[in-house]
Residue, then its C-alpha position, 0 to 999 in steps of 0.5 A: m708422101n711425095n718426098p718421104k724420108v728413106s732410112v737405109l739399113i746397113s749392118t757390117f762386120n769386118n768388112s773394111k775392104y768394101l765398106e767405104r765404096s759401098i756406103k758411098s754408093i748410097l751417099d751418091q743416090t739421086y734421091k737425097n731425103l735419106e738417113i743412112l743407119v749403119s750398125d758395126d757388129n763389133s768388128t775387129d778390123n778398122s771398120f768403125a774408124i772408117l765409119k767415124k771418118m765418113q760420118q764427119k763429112n756426112s751428117n745423114l750418116k748415123i753409126y752404131k756399134n754393138s758391144v758384142n757380135q749379135g749377127l745380122t738379124k738382131s742388128l737389122n731389127k735394132l736399126i728398124s727400131v731407131a729408123e725415122g723414115e717412113i720407108i726402109s731400104r736395105h743395102d749390104t756392105d759388100d754390094i753397090s747400089l746404082p745411083t737411081k736405085i732408091q728413086r726408081q724403087l720409090d717411084l714404083l712403090q708410090n705409083k702402084n701403091l705397093d707395100f714393098c718392092t725389090s729389083r734385079a741385080l747384076v753379079m759384080n764384074s759380070e753381065k749376069k742378071i739375078p734373078g735370071y730365067s726365074f724372074y719370069l715365073p710367079n714369085n708366089i710359087l717360087i717362094k715355096f722352093k727358094n728366095p726369089f728376091i735380093h735382100g739388098t734391094l728391099l724397099i718397104k714401108k716401115n709400118v709394113i715391116e713392123e706389122i709383120g714383126g720385123y725379122n725373126e730373130k730365130f733365123i741367124y741365116a736366111q732371115d731375108y727368105d723368112l721375111f719375104y715368105r711371110l710378106i708373100e703369105s700375108g698378101y702384101k702388095y709388091d713388084v720387082v724392077r726388071e732393070p738391075l739397080y744393084l751390083l751383087n758381090t757373090k765372092d766370100n760373102i755369107s751365102s758362099l761361106k756359110k752355105k750349109e747353115q744357109n741351107y738349113y735355115a732356108e729349109c726351115v722357111r720352106k717347112n714353115k718351122n722355127p730353127e732349132l738353135d744351139 
């Protein structure tokens, strides 16, 4: 598996402002054996038109459009089901992956025979690293209190995310925290790249706009219980 195909999973909803810039950061990766799978979650802006225009120039860009808005969790599971790569990579549509991100993480995954890996990130337009001081604490302890990983930097073997059951669709929010919690509890091997390989947008994103909902679902992860859906 020296040059495995990597399937990059992206779900977008009404994010036309950042969409082209974000996907371009994946197209510009130094690692080239990629397929980029983008799910438009029934956007009402011109996101799908942007995707179609980009697809005309990039044969490795595959786009899907949900007929109704399904949310991030279900959209990601659908993309996993159609992914052809042996490796799954995540990326969020308001963030930027630095050019060597996938290559660096793939090297780490293969050299250490890991099941998954992540990296640190920089808050966009700043020098602030995330995680900060908590990066130096044991993740198997941190995970019981908060999510110590950045979802958009996840690189994971496809067979591993399938074995763990993919994303739990009962988690409309904090689906990444739930996934990482189960991966850690199940004993999968992982590591985190110390150097930031990702630029993270923290303004007007899901975490900031849906803080109350995020907190509820995160508490469900910590208590190891399924959310009560309305």
